[in-house]
N, C-alpha and C positions, 0 to 999 in steps of 0.2 A: 681473763678469768675463766674462760671456757677450758683452757688447757689444764687448770687446776682441778676442775671437776672431772675431766677425762682421766687425769693421773690418779685421782682418788678412786675412780671406778676400776681402773686397771689394777691398782694395789689391792682393792677389796677382792677382785676376781682372783688375783694371785694368792692372796691369803686363804681364800676358800679352797682353791686347788691344792695348796700345801696341806691344809687340814684334812681334806679327803685322802690325799696320798699317805699322810701319817696314820690315819685311822685304818686305811687299807693294809699298811704294813703291820700294824698291831694285830689286826684280824688274821692276817696270813701267818704271823708268828704263833698265834693261839692255835690255828689249824695245824701247823707243823708240830706243835707240842703234843696235841691230841694224837696225831698220827704216830709220833715217836713213842708215846706211851702204849698205844695199841700194838705197835710192832714189837716192843720190848716184852709185852705180855704174851704175844704169839711165840716168840723165840723161847721163852721159858716153858710154854705149853708143849711145844714140839721138840723137846730136848732129845738128841739122838741116844743119850744114855738112859736106859730104862731103870736100872737099879744098880746097887753096889756090886752085884754078881757079874755084871757086864764089864766092869772095869778090870784092867790088867794091872796087877801090882808087881812092881819090879823090886 
C-alpha cells in the first residue's frame, strides 16, 4: 500500500507542475500581447511619412 501513496504523491506533484507551467504560458502570452500592442503603437507614432505632401503620386 505504500506504493499507492507514493504514486498519489507523484501524480499530485506532476499535476502541480503542469498547472504552474500552464499559468506561466498564459502569463507569457499576455506579456507578449502587451509588448505587441506597444510596438504597434510605436510604429504608428514614428511613421516615416510626415504628411500627404511627402508622398510621390505617379
